[in-house]
N, C-alpha and C positions, 0 to 999 in steps of 0.2 A: 501439087496438092489437089487440083481440079480433077485430074484423072483418078486419083484415089477416091474422091467423093463419088464419081460416076460408078466405079467398081462397087462401092459400098451400097449405093441405091439399087444397082442391078442385083446384087446378092440378096438384098432385102426383098425385092420383088419376087425373085425365084423362091425364096424361103416361104413367102406368103402364098405362093401358088400351090403349095402342098406337095411338091415333088421332093421326096426325101433326098437329102444330100446334094440337091441341085445347086445350091448357092456355093458350096465348097468346091464342087466339081467345075462349075462354069467360070469362076473368077480366079485367075491366078494372082499370086502375091505380087504387089507392085514394087516392093522393096528390092534393092539390088541383091544379087548373090555374091558372096565373097568366099573364094577358095584360097586357103592358105595352109601350107605345111608348117606347123608350129615348130619352133626351135626348142631343143631341150638343153643344148650345151654349145659352147663356141670356144675357140682358142683365145685365151686371154691376151689382150693387147692388139689383136688383129682386127681388120675391118669387118664389120657385121652388116649384111644387107638383108632386109626383110622383103619378101616377095609375096604378091597376092594377085590373083586373077579376079577382077570385079566386073560383073555384067549387069545390065538392066534388062529384066524380062519383058519390059514394055517398050524397049528401044530408046530410052532416055539417056542423056549424057550423065556420066558419073560426076558428082559434085564433091570437091574437097575431101577425098579419101585421106585419112590421117592415121598415123601410128602414135599411140600414147605410150611413153616410155619413162621409166624411173629406175633409179638404183634400188636394189632390193632392200626393203625395210624403211625406205624414205616415203613420207607422205607427198602426194601431189605428183602429177605426171607432166613431162615435157612433151610438146606437140612437134611431130616431125611429119612433114607432108609426104604422102605417097605419090611419086611422080610417074607419069605414063612412060612406058618404054617404047622408043621409036621403032616402028616396024613390027611390033608385036601387039596385036589387038588385045585389049582388055587386060594387059599386064601392067602392073604398077610395082615400083620398088621404093625403098627408103633406106638411106645410109645412116647408120647410127652415129651420133656424135662421138668423137674419140674419148671424151671423158666418161662415157657410159660403157665403154668396152674394156674397162679395167677390172671388172668383178661381176658378180651375179647381178642380173637385172630382171625387171618384170615389164610386160607390155600387153596391150591389146590393140586391135585394129577396128576402124569404124568407117562406114561409107554411107552416103546418101546419093540420091539422084538429083537432077537439076530442079525437080518439082518438089523436093523435100521428102520424098518417100524414103523411109528408113527410120532409125539407123539399122544397118546390118553390122553385126560385130562378130569378131573372133576374139574370145576373151571378154572381160568386162571390167569396169572400174573397181568393183569389189571382189572380182575373181580373175585377176590378170594371169597371163601365162608366165611361168617362172623359167628363166634360162640360167644355167650354171656355167661359170667360167672355169675352163680347164687349162692346164699348162700347154703352151704352144710347143709344137714339135721343134720349132726353131730354137727354143731356149733350153731344151732338154740335152744335157751333155751326153756324148756317146759313151757307151759302156767301155770299161777298161779292157785292154787286150788280155787274153787268157795267159796265165802263168803256168809254165810246165817246169816241173822240178829239174833243176840243173841247167835250165835255159833261161836267159834273161828275156823279159818281155819287152825291153826297150830295143828298138832297132839299132843295128850296129852303127856306131858313130854318133847316135842321137845324144847320149849323155855328155860326150865330149863337146858336141856342138852347143848344147844348152849351157854347160859350164863356161865355155869359152866365149860364146856370143853374148849371152845376157842381154837380150834385146830391150829389156826395160830400162837399161842405164841411160840410153840417149834421151828418151822423153822425160825421164826423171831429172837428168842433168839440165835439160833445157828449162824445165819448169822451175827448178831451184834457182838457176841463174837469172831467169827473167823475174821471178818473184822476189828474189833477193835484191835485185837492182831496183825494183819498184818500191820495196820497203826502204831502201837507202834514200831514194828520192823523197819519199814521204817524211823520213827523219830529217833530211835537210830542210824541207819546208817547215817542219815543226821547229827546228833550230832558228830559222829566220823569224818565225812568229815570236819565239821566246825573246830574241834580241829586240824586236820591235816593241813588245810589251814592256820590257825593261826600260826602253827609252821613254815610253809613255808614262811610266811610274815617276820618272824624274820631272816630267813637265805637268804632272797632275795638279789640277787646281783645287781639289778637295780630297779629304781622307777617303771618301767612298770611291772616287775614281782611282786613287792610288791603290787601295786594297783590291779593287777589281782587276786592275792591270797586273798587280803582283800575283794574284791567283792564276790568271791566264798565262803569265810568264812561267810560273812553276809547273803548270800542267804541260805546256808545250815543251819545257826542258825535260820533263820526265819521259815524254814520248821520244824525244831525240836520244836520250841516254839509253833507252831500252831498245827502240826500233833500229837505231843505227848499227850496233854490234850484231843484232840478229840478221839484218839484211846483208851485212858484209860477209858473215859466216855462211849464210845460205847461198849467196852468189859464189863464194869460194868453193863450197862443196859441189855446186852445180858445174862449175868450170872444171873441177877435178874429175868428175864423172865423165865429162866430155873429152878431156885431154888424155886421161890415163886408161880409159876404156875398162876392159874386164879384169885388169890386174889388181884393182883395188877392192877392198871390202870396207864399206863406210856405214857407220850407224849415226843417226842424227836424232836428237830428242830435245824437247823444250822443257826447261826447269823454271818454275815460278815460285816466288816467295813474297813476303810482306813488302820488301823494298824494291821489287822489280822482277824481271824475267830475263832468261838467257837461253841461248842455243848451245847445246853440248854436242860435240862431234867426237866420235871415236872410230878407230879403224886401222886398216893396214894398207899402205900404198906400195 
């Protein structure tokens, strides 16, 4: 701030001297310069790095350069420090938080020097730079192969391999088997709780305790009655997918009603 005052006094003296334009020509701006190539778009979900070259025209150190970022349409900005790049003079970068790289966002950059000269900005709080999220090339599916009349677009043997291999069956089978086993374990635990609450009903010392134990026993019994069969069927279907491989065609659905729920399996083995 001291240097800025000296520059101001010198400018005033030159202005009073009567030399036209002398004050403006003799005193350079003390604020840092900030060069930044503004972003207009970025691949959605990928890392975004903001870069800026920041210099002090009077040789002072740059103090706390900052990127102010927000999701488009949201009030208030998050502060992300612009860090110096090792080995590259005057270059600073900021990596955007992953949560802000999922859609359109707005930002502006700000810098002072160590004596408080500034701020120098690219963008502004009321007029931030807008960046649009676009589909990442990694997520865009490849175009389908051309179809020539009389010629199959599927490579030879591919259809047979897909029908015979069915690579989805193994992970689905494992998931059903493990999930079914977990449901069965949970049902057994609920059954144990039901038995324990029934025992507590018999030894209850008051009507309130008796009623509370009864309700808990009935709830646990319902869980056992519904979850047990579902877990067994799910585990069985998973085991079938793993054992029988591509020869089976299985359909699984869950049916629910007022009195409970069930797992319905249909298919051909």
